[in-house]
Steps between C-alpha positions, in 0.01 A plus 500: 500500500319638194131574527335232282144468383352179634158366387332264744223281361267408781625801689203509739567150635700431814831432327446770243436758775807390696723539190345832412591630844855366477565638148359844574678511834835483314410753238359293211184605312226236528201447272258274682269312256195320615138429412393680813622852575176666607551674832866444492708800610875521461689486820833545316623796308635295209197273456240504221192280471358356176184298466560229240369156450825333410328193353287724276704817447380784273705566192678806639578384852844388404609855541513453878798270432686749295831595655479233769825359641309208651161341486392312812250214471344507855232263377382142556704261288236418236409873452867597483564253222186610309610863521854432385446515119325844523777643715778365283332647187508847662853512646857487366722199542706674765216559745531303827224246565437445868291199620360485854336163434487251789610240247766637259584230243175507299512881446878487437450221237222700326722811498799313352287338240363838382807717562822309558711807565266706714657602832338311787498509874257342744413646843313291754472647848484213752258679729159660486522868389295590811821442699792739515756411233813572706716193557253288303615241245433553134575255214659659197483286187756533220613324188852505641552542877868597449437833332572828665247675722177603325352844551172343624701302755646831623143629557421193708826521696450869572166393654702270732371183350705178497560376147544138389583440136379202305400382150131450413525125534682527834237751619210266429675203657565703820145637502355152483644445845499849644148593389301220348577241775423716804193649330372151422558387860314802636209456254473129591480607865221746401308237304506266805399776731211603281355147521525480873166510691673676790427868557789710376459748786549222749810380318641853481435562868715208615740487209867459599764707310546244216128496426478883524795532260338262253174694525687822438678361195170363360321834565772693326464288189123543508526874525726526197403467128414140408685524165830547684476158669345337191798611290750367749338152480368485141757690294805333642534143362769439765248545779332165416782293657499674839121463516528130432778471757280674749223248449744216525645641825149530647432132413842404636431675833159335520644159438766547769242612755253226408776242548590645836861530386644765732853401404441576133324824603810609691733390222302720255529804733873446540545473125316831455711670763819376338387624160432846646848522645589847626161632380335309782622737771434804282144401427438394863593848603265642232219285642568616857487863372166439320345316797608772742300753305173302539305616807 
């Protein structure tokens, strides 16, 4: 594999730092661009750090993009789209644009409107960068999912990540269920919990494994950057339907319980189990593993 120059916009963020490590690990030269670089020391031989406000760049900062094989937008969706015109004005039409956006279609549409022929690939790790990347899933977004293996895909596979290819529209549809729906359910749980008059320490002390797991999921969200979860909900128009379905399902459950209809309650659970199919046993084993780690 050739040693390419890769410029990462938002390089000091969690995703940017992950990709910096992966690219340098496999011999590529990384220029990490961010508004904040004070106190940053390179942990990688092939890394360079540049302090640039990408929404208000100086006239000469386009030089950092010179000779780049790829420019990675490791930025929130709105910022990535705002930065796109400046980047396109400073690079050739053969430079690879890489989007790490949680929602891919808006950035992709903006890119295609401005530069129809610009090479594009999206990379969305389906895990927090604080976790080891080995065996973890990553969504790779392409114009055409039937093309031959991309060099960026090879970097991800060398890191032992599991790749799933999809188009921008397919990605956002999948993310509406894989990310927006569970995040919304966890946040609703948190909103209800925050309004409870009960002491959280008392609840935590007697909490059974499902409650502890929900508290853990909620706490993980609260410890991470707010904009990550806002983008998942706000920037993806396909997320609105699962949220509405979630509200409807809560109302449906409440109606069944209020009516004392245990038969309908059981029918619903059996329908869910049938829909899960073989995944039911797999996920039940996952749950057993998770619960067994809780002391």
